[in-house]
C-alpha positions as CSV (number, residue, x, y, z in Angstrom):
1,X,-9.7,-11.0,-17.1
2,X,-8.9,-13.9,-14.5
3,X,-6.5,-11.8,-12.9
4,X,-8.6,-8.5,-13.1
5,X,-11.6,-10.8,-11.4
6,X,-9.2,-11.6,-8.5
7,X,-7.1,-8.4,-8.1
8,X,-11.2,-6.7,-8.0
9,X,-12.2,-9.0,-5.2
10,X,-9.9,-8.8,-3.4
11,X,-9.8,-5.0,-3.5
12,X,-13.7,-4.5,-3.0
13,X,-13.2,-7.0,0.3
14,X,-10.6,-4.7,1.4
15,X,-11.6,-1.1,0.4
16,X,-14.9,-2.2,2.3
17,X,-13.1,-3.4,5.7
18,X,-10.0,-0.2,5.9
19,X,-13.5,2.3,5.0
20,X,-14.2,1.2,8.8
21,X,-10.9,2.5,10.2
22,X,-11.4,6.3,7.9
23,X,-8.7,4.7,5.3
24,X,-8.9,4.4,1.7
25,X,-7.5,1.6,-0.4
26,X,-4.4,4.4,-1.5
27,X,-3.8,5.4,1.8
28,X,-3.5,2.5,3.1
29,X,-0.8,1.7,0.4
30,X,0.8,4.7,0.8
31,X,1.4,3.9,5.2
32,X,2.3,0.3,4.4
33,X,4.7,1.6,1.8
34,X,5.7,4.5,4.3
35,X,6.2,2.3,7.2
36,X,8.4,-0.1,5.2
37,X,10.3,3.3,3.7
38,X,10.2,5.7,6.5
39,X,11.6,9.3,5.3
40,X,10.9,9.1,1.2
41,X,10.3,11.3,-1.1
42,X,6.4,12.1,-2.5
43,X,7.9,11.2,-6.6
44,X,9.7,7.2,-4.7
45,X,6.1,6.7,-3.0
46,X,4.3,6.9,-5.7
47,X,6.4,4.9,-7.8
48,X,6.5,2.3,-4.6
49,X,2.2,3.0,-5.2
50,X,1.8,2.7,-8.8
51,X,-0.1,6.4,-8.8
52,X,1.3,9.4,-10.7
53,X,3.0,12.0,-9.2
54,X,0.2,14.6,-9.3
55,X,-1.7,11.7,-8.0
56,X,0.3,11.3,-4.5
57,X,0.1,14.5,-4.0
58,X,-3.3,14.5,-4.1
59,X,-3.5,12.3,-1.4
60,X,-0.6,13.5,0.8
61,X,-2.2,16.8,1.0
62,X,-5.6,14.4,2.5
63,X,-3.2,12.5,4.6
64,X,-1.7,15.6,6.0
65,X,-5.3,17.1,6.8
66,X,-6.1,14.0,8.3
67,X,-3.0,13.9,10.6
68,X,-1.4,10.8,9.2
69,X,1.7,12.2,7.3
70,X,3.8,14.9,7.9
71,X,6.6,16.4,5.7
72,X,9.8,17.7,6.7
73,X,13.3,18.7,5.5
74,X,16.0,16.2,4.5
75,X,19.4,17.1,6.9
76,X,20.7,17.2,4.2
77,X,19.6,18.4,1.4
78,X,17.1,20.6,2.7
79,X,15.0,21.4,-0.8
80,X,14.2,17.3,-0.2
81,X,10.3,16.6,1.9
82,X,10.8,13.5,3.6
83,X,8.1,11.4,4.6
84,X,7.0,10.6,7.7
85,X,4.0,9.0,9.0
86,X,2.3,10.3,12.8
87,X,1.8,8.8,15.7
88,X,-2.3,8.9,13.8
89,X,-0.7,7.4,10.7
90,X,0.9,4.2,12.5
91,X,-2.3,3.7,15.0
92,X,-4.7,4.2,11.5
93,X,-2.0,1.6,10.4
94,X,-2.2,-0.8,12.9
95,X,-6.2,-0.3,13.3
96,X,-5.5,-1.6,9.2
97,X,-3.4,-4.7,9.3
98,X,-5.1,-6.4,12.0
99,X,-8.3,-5.8,9.6
100,X,-6.5,-6.4,6.7
101,X,-4.9,-9.5,7.2
102,X,-7.8,-12.8,7.4
103,X,-8.8,-11.2,3.8
104,X,-5.5,-11.9,3.0
105,X,-5.4,-15.4,5.0
106,X,-8.6,-16.1,4.0
107,X,-7.3,-16.2,0.0
108,X,-4.6,-17.9,1.4
109,X,-6.7,-20.6,3.5
110,X,-8.1,-21.7,0.2
111,X,-4.9,-23.5,-1.2
112,X,-2.4,-25.6,0.1
113,X,0.5,-25.5,1.8
114,X,2.3,-27.8,-2.1
115,X,-0.5,-25.0,-4.0
116,X,0.9,-22.2,-2.9
117,X,4.3,-22.6,-4.0
118,X,2.7,-23.2,-7.1
119,X,0.5,-20.2,-7.6
120,X,3.4,-18.0,-5.9
121,X,6.0,-19.4,-8.9
122,X,3.0,-19.0,-11.0
123,X,2.2,-15.6,-10.3
124,X,6.2,-14.3,-10.2
125,X,6.7,-16.4,-13.9
126,X,3.1,-14.0,-14.7
127,X,4.8,-10.3,-13.8
128,X,8.1,-11.6,-14.5
129,X,6.7,-11.8,-18.2
130,X,6.1,-7.9,-18.3
131,X,8.8,-6.9,-16.4
132,X,11.2,-8.2,-19.1
133,X,12.4,-6.5,-21.9
């Protein structure tokens, strides 16, 4: 329950600041992933954002209407659509990062350097416990 409360506190803080640039948390995560993996498919983006393909299609439709993303045919596979961030999307992502980074820094500033190492190690072990099968 403590992990969920921590996650919710961070999401609330990020969501409030993302509203100031006209983005939702889901849109921000999608733009971050598109920045990391330009040209991915909607299915790949959905997996990276931890949402269903159906939810991603709804999100992408809105993002396209806002001019944040565009789709184009893959050069060798015409039936595959690649996703790309537009200039508007890049500007929105930059503005969002400028507002989100202080929130993320605030989280880590409450720990000493040594505590951060231990914290990250514990989070990694927590994740590993669920990902090992």
